[in-house]
C-alpha positions as CSV (number, residue, x, y, z in Angstrom):
1,M,-28.1,-47.3,-20.9
2,A,-25.7,-45.6,-18.7
3,R,-27.1,-42.4,-17.1
4,S,-25.3,-39.2,-18.0
5,R,-23.3,-37.4,-15.7
6,D,-22.8,-33.7,-16.5
7,L,-22.6,-31.0,-14.8
8,F,-25.8,-29.8,-14.9
9,D,-28.1,-33.0,-15.0
10,D,-29.0,-32.5,-11.4
11,T,-30.1,-28.2,-12.2
12,T,-32.9,-26.7,-13.5
13,M,-30.9,-24.5,-15.6
14,T,-29.0,-25.2,-19.1
15,F,-25.8,-24.5,-19.8
16,G,-26.7,-21.6,-22.0
17,E,-28.6,-20.3,-19.1
18,H,-25.9,-20.6,-16.7
19,L,-23.5,-18.7,-19.0
20,E,-25.6,-16.1,-19.4
21,V,-26.3,-15.5,-15.5
22,L,-21.9,-15.6,-15.3
23,R,-22.2,-12.9,-17.9
24,V,-24.4,-10.7,-15.9
25,H,-22.6,-10.9,-12.7
26,V,-19.1,-10.5,-14.7
27,F,-20.5,-7.1,-16.0
28,R,-22.0,-6.0,-12.3
29,A,-18.7,-7.1,-10.9
30,V,-16.8,-5.2,-14.0
31,L,-19.3,-1.6,-14.0
32,G,-18.2,-2.1,-10.0
33,I,-14.7,-1.8,-10.2
34,V,-15.2,1.2,-12.9
35,I,-17.2,3.2,-10.7
36,A,-14.7,2.4,-7.2
37,V,-11.4,3.3,-9.7
38,S,-13.4,6.4,-10.9
39,I,-13.7,7.8,-7.0
40,T,-10.3,6.6,-6.0
41,L,-9.2,8.9,-9.2
42,F,-10.4,11.3,-7.5
43,F,-8.8,11.2,-4.3
44,G,-5.6,9.1,-5.7
45,D,-3.5,12.7,-4.1
46,R,-4.0,11.6,-0.7
47,I,-4.1,7.7,-1.3
48,F,-0.7,8.5,-2.8
49,Y,0.7,10.7,0.0
50,W,-0.8,7.6,2.3
51,L,1.3,5.4,0.7
52,R,4.5,7.8,0.6
53,T,4.2,8.1,4.5
54,P,6.3,5.4,6.0
55,V,9.1,6.0,3.5
56,E,9.3,9.8,4.7
57,N,8.9,8.5,8.4
58,A,11.8,5.9,8.0
59,M,14.4,8.3,6.4
60,K,13.5,11.3,9.0
61,S,14.1,8.6,11.8
62,R,18.0,7.8,9.9
63,G,18.5,11.7,10.2
64,I,17.2,12.9,6.6
65,E,15.2,15.6,8.1
66,N,15.0,17.6,4.6
67,I,12.8,14.6,2.8
68,T,9.4,16.5,1.6
69,I,6.4,15.0,0.3
70,D,4.0,17.1,-1.1
71,V,0.1,16.8,-2.0
72,P,-1.0,18.3,-5.1
73,K,-2.9,21.6,-4.6
74,V,-5.6,20.3,-7.2
75,S,-7.5,16.7,-7.9
76,F,-6.9,14.5,-10.5
77,Y,-10.2,16.1,-12.5
78,T,-9.2,19.6,-11.8
79,Y,-5.6,19.0,-13.1
80,L,-7.2,17.5,-16.4
81,A,-9.5,20.2,-16.5
82,N,-7.2,23.2,-16.5
83,L,-5.1,20.6,-18.8
84,F,-7.4,21.0,-21.3
85,S,-8.8,24.4,-20.2
86,S,-7.3,27.7,-22.5
87,K,-8.7,30.1,-19.7
88,E,-6.0,31.4,-17.7
89,T,-6.3,31.8,-14.1
90,P,-8.1,34.8,-12.4
91,P,-5.5,37.5,-11.0
92,D,-7.8,36.6,-7.9
93,E,-6.8,32.9,-7.7
94,L,-3.0,33.0,-8.0
95,V,-0.7,32.7,-4.6
96,V,0.8,35.5,-3.5
97,E,3.9,34.6,-1.0
98,P,4.2,36.5,1.8
99,P,6.8,39.2,2.3
100,E,8.8,37.1,4.4
101,T,8.9,34.2,1.8
102,L,12.3,34.1,-0.2
103,R,12.3,33.6,-3.9
104,A,13.7,30.8,-5.6
105,D,16.8,32.7,-6.2
106,Q,17.1,34.5,-3.0
107,L,19.3,33.3,-0.1
108,R,19.0,34.6,3.3
109,V,22.7,35.2,5.3
110,T,22.6,35.9,9.0
111,V,26.0,37.7,10.2
112,R,26.7,39.6,13.1
113,K,26.9,43.7,13.0
114,S,30.2,43.7,14.1
115,D,31.6,41.4,11.4
116,L,29.7,43.4,9.2
117,L,31.3,46.8,10.8
118,K,34.7,45.2,10.3
119,A,34.5,44.4,6.5
120,A,33.5,47.8,6.4
121,G,36.6,49.2,7.8
122,Q,34.4,51.1,10.8
123,L,35.2,48.7,13.6
124,S,38.1,47.9,15.4
125,P,39.1,44.8,17.7
126,P,38.6,44.3,20.2
127,V,35.0,43.3,19.6
128,P,32.1,42.4,21.9
129,E,31.6,38.9,22.9
130,S,27.8,39.2,22.3
131,E,26.2,41.4,20.1
132,E,23.0,41.5,18.3
133,S,22.7,39.8,14.3
134,V,21.5,40.9,11.2
135,Y,20.3,38.9,7.9
136,L,21.0,39.8,4.6
137,I,19.1,38.7,1.5
138,I,21.5,37.8,-1.4
139,T,20.0,37.3,-5.1
140,A,21.6,35.2,-7.5
141,P,20.3,32.9,-10.4
142,E,22.7,30.0,-9.4
143,F,20.6,30.2,-5.9
144,A,17.8,28.7,-7.8
145,Q,19.6,26.0,-9.7
146,L,20.6,24.8,-6.0
147,R,17.6,24.7,-4.3
148,K,16.3,22.4,-7.2
149,V,18.7,20.1,-6.8
150,V,18.5,20.1,-3.4
151,D,14.6,19.5,-3.6
152,D,14.9,17.0,-5.9
153,T,17.4,15.1,-3.5
154,S,14.4,15.5,-1.1
155,K,12.0,13.4,-2.9
156,I,11.2,10.3,-4.2
157,T,12.6,10.1,-7.8
158,T,11.5,9.1,-11.2
159,L,13.8,7.9,-13.9
160,K,11.4,7.5,-16.8
161,M,8.5,10.4,-17.7
162,E,5.8,8.1,-17.9
163,E,6.5,6.7,-14.4
164,G,5.1,9.1,-12.4
165,F,1.7,9.1,-14.1
166,M,1.7,5.1,-14.4
167,S,2.6,4.6,-10.9
168,Y,-0.1,7.0,-9.9
169,M,-2.9,5.4,-12.3
170,K,-1.6,1.8,-10.3
171,V,-2.0,3.3,-6.9
172,C,-5.7,4.1,-8.3
173,F,-6.5,0.9,-9.9
174,F,-5.7,-1.0,-7.4
175,A,-7.1,0.7,-4.8
176,G,-10.3,1.2,-6.7
177,L,-10.2,-2.8,-6.8
178,L,-9.9,-2.8,-3.0
179,L,-12.8,-0.4,-3.0
180,A,-14.7,-2.9,-5.1
181,S,-14.0,-6.2,-3.4
182,P,-17.2,-6.5,-1.2
183,W,-19.3,-5.5,-4.3
184,V,-17.1,-8.2,-6.6
185,F,-17.4,-11.2,-3.9
186,Y,-21.0,-10.8,-3.7
187,Q,-21.5,-10.7,-7.5
188,L,-19.2,-14.3,-7.5
189,W,-21.2,-15.4,-4.1
190,L,-24.9,-14.5,-6.0
191,F,-24.0,-17.3,-9.1
192,I,-22.4,-19.8,-6.8
193,A,-25.2,-19.8,-4.0
194,A,-27.6,-21.8,-6.2
195,G,-25.0,-24.7,-6.5
196,L,-24.4,-25.0,-3.2
197,Y,-26.6,-27.4,-0.2
198,P,-28.4,-25.9,2.6
199,H,-25.1,-27.3,4.7
200,E,-22.7,-25.7,2.2
201,R,-24.7,-22.1,2.5
202,K,-24.1,-22.0,6.1
203,Y,-20.6,-22.6,5.7
204,V,-20.0,-19.9,3.3
205,H,-22.2,-17.7,5.5
206,V,-20.2,-18.1,8.6
207,Y,-16.2,-18.3,6.7
208,L,-16.6,-15.8,4.0
209,P,-16.8,-12.6,6.8
210,M,-14.3,-14.4,8.8
211,S,-12.1,-14.7,5.6
212,I,-12.1,-10.7,4.9
213,V,-12.0,-9.7,8.6
214,L,-8.9,-11.9,8.3
215,F,-7.8,-10.2,4.7
216,V,-8.5,-6.7,6.2
217,L,-6.1,-7.6,10.1
218,G,-3.1,-9.0,7.5
219,A,-3.5,-5.7,5.3
220,L,-3.4,-3.6,7.9
221,S,-0.6,-5.5,10.0
222,G,1.3,-5.9,6.8
223,Y,1.1,-1.6,6.3
224,F,1.9,-0.4,9.5
225,Y,3.4,-2.9,11.3
226,A,5.6,-5.1,9.1
227,F,6.4,-2.5,6.3
228,P,7.5,0.6,8.6
229,L,9.9,-2.2,10.6
230,M,11.4,-3.2,7.1
231,L,11.9,0.1,5.9
232,D,13.9,1.3,8.9
233,F,16.1,-2.0,8.5
234,L,16.7,-1.6,4.7
235,I,17.5,2.0,5.3
236,G,19.1,1.7,8.2
237,F,21.7,-1.2,6.3
238,N,22.0,0.9,4.0
239,D,23.5,3.5,5.9
240,W,25.8,0.7,7.6
241,L,27.3,0.4,4.2
242,G,27.6,3.9,3.6
243,I,25.4,4.2,0.8
244,G,23.3,7.0,-0.2
245,F,19.3,6.2,-0.2
246,T,16.9,7.5,-3.2
247,P,13.4,6.1,-3.2
248,R,12.5,5.2,-6.5
249,L,8.8,5.7,-7.3
250,S,7.7,2.9,-9.1
251,E,9.9,0.3,-6.9
252,Y,8.5,1.7,-3.8
253,I,5.1,1.9,-4.7
254,S,5.0,-1.4,-6.2
255,M,6.7,-2.9,-2.7
256,A,4.2,-0.7,-0.7
257,M,1.1,-1.9,-2.2
258,L,2.1,-5.5,-2.7
259,M,3.2,-5.7,1.5
260,P,-0.2,-5.3,2.8
261,L,-1.4,-7.6,-0.3
262,M,0.6,-10.5,0.8
263,F,-0.1,-10.2,4.3
264,G,-3.4,-10.1,3.5
265,V,-3.6,-13.3,1.2
266,S,-1.2,-15.4,4.4
267,F,-3.8,-14.7,6.5
268,Q,-5.8,-16.9,4.8
269,L,-4.2,-19.9,6.3
270,P,-7.0,-20.6,9.1
271,M,-9.5,-20.4,6.3
272,V,-7.3,-23.2,4.3
273,M,-6.9,-25.3,7.3
274,V,-10.9,-25.5,8.0
275,F,-11.5,-26.2,4.2
276,L,-9.2,-29.1,4.2
277,E,-10.5,-30.4,7.0
278,R,-13.8,-29.8,6.2
279,I,-13.3,-31.9,2.8
280,G,-11.4,-35.0,4.6
281,V,-8.1,-34.2,2.8
282,C,-6.7,-33.2,6.3
283,S,-7.7,-34.1,10.1
284,I,-7.2,-32.1,13.1
285,N,-4.3,-34.6,14.4
286,T,-3.0,-34.3,11.0
287,Y,-2.4,-31.0,11.6
288,K,-0.8,-31.3,15.2
289,D,1.3,-34.5,14.3
290,N,3.0,-32.8,12.0
291,W,3.5,-29.2,13.1
292,R,7.1,-29.4,12.0
293,I,6.7,-29.8,8.4
294,A,3.8,-27.1,9.1
295,V,6.8,-24.5,10.1
296,L,8.9,-25.1,7.1
297,V,6.3,-24.9,4.8
298,I,5.7,-21.4,6.7
299,S,9.2,-20.7,7.0
300,I,9.3,-21.2,3.0
301,A,5.9,-19.5,2.2
302,S,7.2,-16.3,4.5
303,M,10.3,-16.6,2.0
304,V,8.5,-16.5,-1.3
305,L,5.5,-14.2,-0.1
306,T,7.3,-11.1,1.2
307,T,8.2,-8.3,-1.0
308,S,11.7,-7.7,0.2
309,P,14.7,-10.3,0.1
310,D,15.8,-9.5,3.4
311,P,15.4,-12.0,6.3
312,W,13.2,-9.6,8.8
313,S,10.3,-9.3,6.6
314,M,10.2,-12.6,6.7
315,I,10.6,-13.2,10.4
316,L,7.6,-10.4,10.1
317,M,5.3,-12.3,7.9
318,M,6.5,-16.1,9.8
319,V,5.3,-15.3,13.4
320,P,1.9,-14.2,12.7
321,L,1.3,-17.4,10.5
322,L,2.5,-19.5,13.6
323,L,0.3,-18.2,15.5
324,L,-2.9,-18.7,13.1
325,Y,-1.6,-22.2,12.4
326,V,-2.9,-22.4,16.2
327,F,-5.6,-20.7,15.6
328,G,-6.7,-22.8,12.6
329,I,-6.2,-25.8,14.5
330,F,-8.4,-24.5,17.1
331,L,-10.7,-23.5,14.3
332,C,-11.2,-26.8,13.3
333,R,-13.1,-28.2,16.4
334,F,-15.8,-26.6,15.4
335,R,-19.1,-27.9,13.1
336,I,-21.9,-25.9,11.8
337,G,-24.4,-27.7,9.7
338,G,-23.0,-31.1,10.7
339,P,-19.7,-32.5,9.3
340,A,-18.7,-32.5,5.7
341,S,-18.3,-35.6,3.9
342,P,-14.9,-36.8,2.8
343,I,-13.5,-37.0,-0.4
344,R,-13.3,-40.8,-2.1
């Protein structure tokens, strides 16, 4: 009689026990994500400000000096507490403007004393070339409307009422997911570790930390290196075409989050190469002999993974990946725990 080759024949746990263990680790991973998102909601205003800084710098470098990025004065939880609270703000907590600060409906105008005297009919030509100036404060309700229009044009805009809230929640959830990712990967590792052989566990202990380091390096490179250069190129291209640029919040936030994520994923190339070499799908000579095909594949992957269709973003990802391809070949030369058996 043929021997059964069920998936769990060689284990001491039944299928139901495996499902129970999986349920426990999934619950712990989800709980960790919930706690991390709760923390990022508390600091969401700072994260939001941090994500918006690159576009501010890019626009200022193009001469748009009136761009402003305001940090909320209170945290998200304080805002919610004030929203659902019927208590009024105590008088000592009210913000008092300094004496020199203009109201929204006021405008400061600087004029020369001679011009002011001439307008009053008290001075005749010739007028001295050098003299002191004075300023006048003019009040009109139209100035407040004009100031509001100017302020709105110097901020990231939203086209929907719910866009700001949804973008804020998206940023906090994404940041919480990144914060909880070590805990999530640890729970995943606890689940699969029991089914690995000793030499396979050695691979995981060595290459998993290396994979995390590569992901972090890729994400940092994408945000601090590639993303500002991409913004500068795109904003400069709009200037060349004579087109005004007012960034939309949801689209910009999506780009600001996806760019580091795609770079982090693409930096896993050496780990993928090592994995394919260890299981016998590819060899070091295969990587060396087919480098031209690898360049073509990396070019296509760089075009697909970047969040912008411009060629500059593709080049910014392609160059590091080519270097990582060489690093992957170098990494395949090392053996830990003995060679792996090829797949048959």
